C-alpha positions in Angstrom: 43.9 98.6 8.4 42.0 96.3 6.1 41.8 92.6 7.2 42.6 89.9 4.6 40.7 86.5 4.6 43.2 84.0 3.3 42.0 80.4 2.4 44.9 78.1 3.1 43.4 74.8 1.6 43.5 76.0 -2.0 39.9 75.0 -2.7 37.0 77.1 -3.6 34.5 77.1 -0.7 31.9 79.1 -2.6 30.0 76.0 -3.8 27.0 74.4 -2.1 29.0 71.4 -0.6 31.9 69.0 -0.9 32.6 66.9 -4.0 31.4 63.7 -2.2 28.2 65.3 -1.3 27.5 66.3 -4.8 28.6 63.0 -6.5 28.0 60.3 -3.9 25.0 58.7 -5.8 26.9 58.6 -9.0 29.8 56.9 -7.2 27.6 54.3 -5.5 25.8 53.6 -8.7 29.2 53.1 -10.5 30.3 50.7 -7.8 27.2 48.6 -8.0 27.5 48.5 -11.8 31.1 47.4 -11.5 30.1 44.5 -9.2 27.4 43.4 -11.6 29.8 43.5 -14.6 32.4 41.5 -12.7 29.8 38.9 -11.5 28.4 38.5 -15.0 31.9 38.2 -16.5 32.8 35.5 -13.9 29.6 33.6 -14.6 30.0 33.9 -18.4 33.6 32.8 -18.5 33.8 30.5 -15.5 30.8 30.1 -13.2 28.3 28.6 -15.7 30.7 25.7 -16.6 31.2 22.4 -14.8 34.3 20.3 -15.0 34.1 16.7 -16.1 34.9 14.9 -12.9 37.9 12.5 -12.6 36.1 9.1 -12.9 39.1 7.1 -14.3 39.4 3.8 -12.6 36.0 3.8 -10.9 33.0 1.5 -11.6 30.5 2.7 -14.2 27.9 3.1 -11.5 30.1 5.4 -9.5 31.0 7.4 -12.6 27.3 7.8 -13.4 26.6 9.2 -9.9 29.6 11.6 -10.0 28.8 12.9 -13.5 25.1 13.5 -12.7 26.0 15.2 -9.4 27.6 18.1 -11.3 24.7 18.5 -13.6 26.0 16.7 -16.7 24.4 13.8 -18.5 25.9 10.3 -18.5 26.2 7.9 -21.5 28.0 4.5 -21.5 29.7 3.7 -24.8 29.3 0.2 -26.2 32.9 0.2 -27.3 35.5 -0.8 -24.8 39.1 0.5 -25.0 42.5 -0.7 -23.8 44.0 1.0 -20.8 47.3 0.5 -18.9 46.0 2.4 -15.9 42.4 1.2 -15.4 41.4 -2.4 -14.5 39.0 -4.3 -16.7 35.4 -3.1 -16.3 36.3 0.2 -14.8 36.3 3.6 -16.5 39.3 4.1 -18.9 38.5 7.5 -20.3 35.7 10.0 -21.1 34.6 12.1 -24.0 35.0 15.1 -23.5 38.1 14.2 -21.5 38.3 14.5 -17.8 38.6 18.2 -16.6 36.9 19.6 -19.7 34.6 22.5 -19.0 31.0 21.9 -20.0 27.7 23.7 -19.5 25.1 21.9 -17.4 23.1 19.3 -19.3 25.9 18.5 -21.8 26.7 14.8 -22.4 29.7 12.9 -21.1 30.4 9.5 -22.7 32.2 6.9 -20.6 34.4 4.2 -22.1 35.2 1.1 -20.0 38.6 -0.5 -19.9 39.5 -3.9 -21.4 42.7 -3.7 -19.4 46.2 -3.3 -21.0 46.6 -4.3 -24.6 49.8 -6.1 -23.8 50.7 -8.3 -20.8 53.0 -11.1 -19.7 52.1 -14.4 -21.3 50.9 -16.8 -18.6 52.6 -20.2 -18.1 50.1 -22.7 -19.7 52.5 -25.6 -20.4 51.1 -28.8 -18.9 47.5 -27.5 -18.9 44.7 -29.2 -20.8 44.0 -27.2 -24.0 40.4 -26.4 -22.9 41.6 -24.9 -19.6 44.4 -23.0 -21.3 42.0 -21.5 -23.8 39.6 -20.5 -21.0 42.5 -18.9 -19.1 43.4 -16.8 -22.1 39.8 -15.8 -22.8 39.4 -14.7 -19.1 42.5 -12.5 -19.6 40.7 -10.8 -22.6 42.1 -12.6 -25.6 39.5 -13.1 -28.3 38.7 -16.7 -29.2 39.6 -16.1 -32.8 43.1 -15.0 -31.7 43.8 -18.3 -29.9 45.2 -20.8 -32.4 46.0 -24.5 -31.8 48.8 -26.6 -33.4 49.0 -30.3 -32.8 52.1 -32.4 -32.7 52.9 -36.0 -31.9 54.4 -36.1 -28.4 54.9 -39.6 -27.0 54.3 -39.8 -23.3 52.2 -36.5 -23.2 48.5 -36.9 -22.6 46.4 -35.9 -25.7 45.3 -32.3 -25.6 48.0 -31.1 -23.2 49.8 -27.8 -23.9 53.5 -28.5 -24.8 54.5 -24.9 -25.6 53.1 -21.5 -26.3 54.0 -18.7 -28.7 54.7 -16.2 -27.1 56.4 -18.2 -24.5 55.6 -17.8 -20.8 56.7 -14.5 -19.4 57.1 -12.8 -22.8 54.9 -9.9 -23.9 51.6 -11.0 -25.4 49.6 -8.6 -27.6 45.8 -9.2 -27.2 45.3 -8.0 -30.9 47.7 -10.7 -32.2 47.5 -14.5 -32.4 48.5 -16.6 -29.5 49.4 -20.2 -30.5 49.1 -23.2 -28.2 51.1 -26.2 -29.3 49.4 -29.3 -27.9 49.9 -33.0 -27.9 47.8 -34.5 -30.7 44.4 -34.8 -29.0 41.0 -36.3 -29.7 39.2 -34.7 -32.7 35.7 -33.6 -31.6 33.2 -35.2 -34.0 30.1 -33.5 -35.4 27.0 -34.6 -33.5 24.5 -31.8 -34.2 21.3 -33.2 -35.5 21.7 -36.5 -33.8 19.5 -37.9 -31.0 21.0 -37.2 -27.6 21.7 -40.8 -26.7 23.5 -41.4 -30.0 25.6 -38.3 -29.6 26.4 -39.2 -26.0 27.5 -42.7 -27.0 29.7 -41.3 -29.9 31.5 -38.9 -27.6 31.9 -41.2 -24.6 33.4 -43.9 -26.8 36.2 -41.4 -27.6 36.8 -40.9 -23.8 35.1 -37.4 -23.8 32.7 -36.2 -21.2 29.3 -34.9 -22.1 27.4 -32.0 -20.5 23.8 -31.4 -21.6 21.9 -28.1 -21.7 18.2 -28.1 -22.6 16.6 -25.5 -24.8 13.1 -25.1 -26.3 12.9 -25.1 -30.0 10.1 -24.9 -32.6 12.4 -26.0 -35.4 14.3 -29.0 -33.8 12.5 -32.1 -32.5 12.6 -33.0 -28.9 15.7 -34.9 -27.9 17.8 -33.8 -30.9 21.1 -31.9 -30.5 20.8 -28.3 -31.6 24.5 -27.3 -31.1 27.7 -28.4 -29.6 30.7 -26.7 -27.9 33.4 -27.0 -28.9 32.5 -27.5 -32.5 33.8 -30.1 -34.8 37.4 -29.6 -36.0 38.6 -28.9 -32.4 40.8 -31.3 -30.4 40.3 -32.1 -26.8 42.4 -34.0 -24.3 41.2 -37.3 -22.7 38.1 -36.7 -20.5 37.6 -33.2 -22.1 34.0 -32.0 -22.0 31.7 -31.4 -24.9 28.6 -29.4 -24.1 25.5 -30.4 -26.1 22.5 -28.1 -26.4 19.4 -30.4 -26.8 15.9 -29.5 -27.9 13.0 -30.0 -25.5 10.6 -29.5 -28.4 8.0 -26.8 -29.0 7.4 -24.6 -26.0 4.5 -25.6 -23.8 1.6 -23.1 -23.5 -1.1 -23.0 -20.8 -4.4 -24.3 -22.2 -7.3 -22.0 -21.2 -10.3 -23.8 -19.6 -13.2 -23.1 -22.0 -15.7 -25.6 -20.7 -19.0 -23.7 -20.3 -18.2 -21.0 -22.8 -20.2 -20.4 -26.0 -18.4 -22.1 -28.8 -17.5 -18.8 -30.6 -15.9 -17.4 -27.4 -14.1 -20.7 -26.7 -12.6 -20.7 -30.2 -11.4 -17.1 -30.0 -9.9 -17.7 -26.5 -7.9 -20.8 -27.6 -6.8 -19.3 -30.9 -5.5 -16.2 -29.1 -3.5 -18.6 -26.9 -1.8 -20.0 -30.0 -3.8 -23.2 -30.6 -5.8 -24.7 -33.5 -9.4 -25.5 -32.7 -11.8 -28.2 -33.9 -15.4 -28.2 -32.6 -17.9 -31.1 -32.8 -21.5 -30.1 -32.2 -24.1 -32.4 -30.8 -27.7 -31.5 -31.8 -26.4 -28.1 -33.0 -25.4 -27.2 -29.4 -23.4 -24.0 -28.7 -22.1 -24.6 -25.1 -18.7 -26.3 -24.7 -19.0 -29.4 -22.6 -15.6 -31.0 -23.2 -12.1 -30.1 -24.3 -9.4 -32.6 -25.3 -6.5 -30.9 -23.6 -6.0 -29.1 -20.2 -3.1 -27.9 -18.3 -0.5 -27.2 -21.0 0.2 -28.3 -24.6 2.7 -27.5 -27.3 1.9 -24.1 -29.0 0.2 -24.6 -32.3 -1.3 -28.0 -31.4 -5.0 -28.8 -32.0 -7.6 -28.6 -29.2 -10.8 -30.6 -29.9 -14.0 -29.3 -28.3 -17.5 -30.7 -28.0 -20.5 -28.4 -27.9 -23.9 -29.5 -26.8 -27.3 -28.0 -25.9 -27.8 -27.1 -22.2 -29.0 -30.0 -20.1 -27.8 -32.6 -22.6 -26.7 -35.8 -20.8 -23.1 -36.6 -21.7 -22.7 -39.6 -19.4 -23.0 -42.1 -22.2 -20.1 -40.5 -24.1 -16.5 -41.7 -23.6 -14.3 -38.8 -24.6 -11.0 -40.8 -24.1 -11.7 -43.0 -27.1 
């Protein structure tokens, strides 16, 4: 009888090997290519981006560190913005906004908070107008948005706050005017341009205190009032303070020591320091043997020099005359 060879697995075994043996390199290559494509896609759509960190409410220094730590650049805006959530001086918001996806090196602008635009009006009744004004300025109200109205109020010290609008506890908008109604106070006179002692006498005769700040000035003579705060037209209570900025004159400049120099070198040295120079020559001498100023002198003042020949005896000259 003839024997039959029956293949039960249904596959043709006449080839040189299995499918895996014949296609394994193609399969491995395809797998590697798929990993590369997936990695590239992740990087292109997600991996190459950095999120703007959540810096709301932190100091600008901390915000700078956190933004730079993720590879973004930091910029602090000059403009400040209102914020109900961030305290004054901390970060209110960013542009682009927090959480935005940026590529490394892109810029993030940080805006600091001015605090909330609206707040409860503080109780300023009974305060001196100068103190009340400062309290409002410290809360972020602009000086130009703080108005004063005077009224006769017998028994109330001049300059004392009688009422406010808005009243204490009501909502105050920092973009709108706050009005302080005060007992008719002492009008501050104009004393700019006066000698300090005259200005002091004028103010103290009105029961006002005087505080002096000194400032160098090339335009205003020494001892003359340059500016005053508050300015004329403002009222103060009794013993209120007026700050006077007073000139100390032209700034003093160190006078270089030019004794022993050639007269040309001495002139150049002093002129570079900001002085005028006059030179008297004895017997057509060129070496400086005397200068009229040492130490320091007002810029632009004249330094007188004497030049004489070497070995010339100067004992007979009195340079102080």
